[in-house]
C-alpha positions as CSV (number, residue, x, y, z in Angstrom):
1,X,-39.9,-43.9,21.3
2,X,-37.9,-42.2,24.0
3,X,-39.4,-39.6,26.3
4,X,-38.5,-38.8,29.9
5,X,-39.0,-36.1,32.5
6,X,-36.0,-34.3,34.2
7,X,-35.7,-31.3,36.4
8,X,-34.4,-28.3,34.4
9,X,-31.8,-27.7,37.1
10,X,-30.0,-31.0,36.3
11,X,-27.0,-30.9,33.9
12,X,-27.7,-31.3,30.2
13,X,-27.0,-34.8,29.0
14,X,-26.1,-35.9,25.5
15,X,-29.1,-38.3,25.4
16,X,-31.6,-35.5,26.2
17,X,-32.5,-35.1,22.5
18,X,-35.2,-32.3,22.1
19,X,-35.4,-30.4,25.4
20,X,-38.9,-29.1,26.0
21,X,-39.7,-26.8,29.0
22,X,-43.2,-27.7,30.1
23,X,-43.6,-25.0,32.8
24,X,-45.6,-21.9,32.2
25,X,-43.1,-19.8,34.2
26,X,-39.3,-19.6,33.6
27,X,-37.4,-21.4,36.4
28,X,-35.8,-19.1,38.9
29,X,-32.1,-18.6,39.0
30,X,-31.4,-20.3,35.6
31,X,-30.2,-18.5,32.5
32,X,-31.6,-19.4,29.1
33,X,-28.1,-20.3,28.0
34,X,-27.6,-22.8,30.8
35,X,-31.0,-24.3,30.4
36,X,-30.5,-25.1,26.7
37,X,-34.2,-25.3,26.0
38,X,-35.3,-26.1,22.4
39,X,-39.0,-25.5,22.8
40,X,-41.2,-23.8,25.3
41,X,-44.9,-24.4,24.4
42,X,-46.6,-22.4,27.1
43,X,-50.1,-23.3,25.9
44,X,-49.3,-27.0,26.7
45,X,-48.8,-26.1,30.4
46,X,-51.6,-26.0,33.0
47,X,-53.5,-22.8,33.1
48,X,-52.6,-20.3,35.8
49,X,-55.9,-21.0,37.6
50,X,-55.3,-24.8,37.7
51,X,-51.7,-24.4,38.7
52,X,-52.6,-22.1,41.6
53,X,-55.5,-24.4,42.6
54,X,-53.1,-27.4,42.8
55,X,-50.3,-25.6,44.6
56,X,-52.7,-24.2,47.2
57,X,-53.4,-27.8,48.2
58,X,-57.1,-27.5,47.3
59,X,-57.4,-30.9,45.7
60,X,-55.7,-34.2,45.2
61,X,-53.2,-35.0,42.5
62,X,-55.7,-37.2,40.7
63,X,-58.2,-34.4,40.4
64,X,-55.4,-32.1,39.2
65,X,-54.4,-34.6,36.5
66,X,-58.1,-35.0,35.4
67,X,-58.5,-31.2,35.0
68,X,-55.2,-30.9,33.3
69,X,-56.1,-33.6,30.8
70,X,-59.3,-31.7,30.1
71,X,-57.3,-28.6,29.4
72,X,-55.0,-30.6,27.0
73,X,-58.1,-31.5,25.0
74,X,-58.7,-27.8,24.1
75,X,-57.8,-27.1,20.4
76,X,-54.5,-25.2,20.9
77,X,-53.1,-27.5,23.5
78,X,-54.3,-30.6,21.6
79,X,-52.4,-29.3,18.5
80,X,-49.2,-28.8,20.6
81,X,-49.6,-32.2,22.2
82,X,-49.9,-33.8,18.7
83,X,-46.7,-32.0,17.6
84,X,-44.9,-33.2,20.7
85,X,-46.0,-36.8,20.0
86,X,-44.5,-36.4,16.5
87,X,-41.3,-35.2,18.0
88,X,-41.2,-38.2,20.4
89,X,-41.7,-40.5,17.4
90,X,-38.8,-38.9,15.6
91,X,-36.3,-39.1,18.4
92,X,-35.5,-38.6,22.1
93,X,-37.4,-35.9,23.9
94,X,-36.8,-34.7,27.5
95,X,-39.6,-32.8,29.2
96,X,-38.1,-30.2,31.6
97,X,-39.7,-28.9,34.7
98,X,-38.7,-26.9,37.7
99,X,-41.0,-29.0,39.9
100,X,-39.3,-30.5,43.0
101,X,-41.5,-33.5,42.6
102,X,-41.8,-34.2,38.9
103,X,-43.7,-37.5,39.6
104,X,-46.5,-35.5,41.1
105,X,-46.6,-32.7,38.5
106,X,-48.2,-31.9,35.2
107,X,-45.0,-33.3,33.6
108,X,-45.9,-36.8,34.8
109,X,-49.3,-36.4,33.2
110,X,-47.7,-35.3,29.9
111,X,-45.3,-38.2,30.1
112,X,-48.1,-40.7,30.6
113,X,-50.1,-39.3,27.6
114,X,-47.1,-39.3,25.4
115,X,-46.3,-42.9,26.2
116,X,-49.9,-44.1,25.6
């Protein structure tokens, strides 16, 4: 099982495998051709409300992660997460994010859940 997180602004690498954008909004200044995204499951991303709450600095990362995990338990997101787990089992998957700190973002939560 091979899954990792990379910033979408980094150059595409041969070992990326399936490239999945895990941000709700398209990254600024990047064309779809340059990004080479294979999937963009928006329902797997944090809700707009949760994203705004976290980026406004209203709570710690641990609380954000807990709330995001609760959102991922909802039926549509849970189905997409199960599909992503199947993709990870089948080959390499790269979770792409525009976050400047991927290790303190929703992508890190997804990575942890996919590795469990």
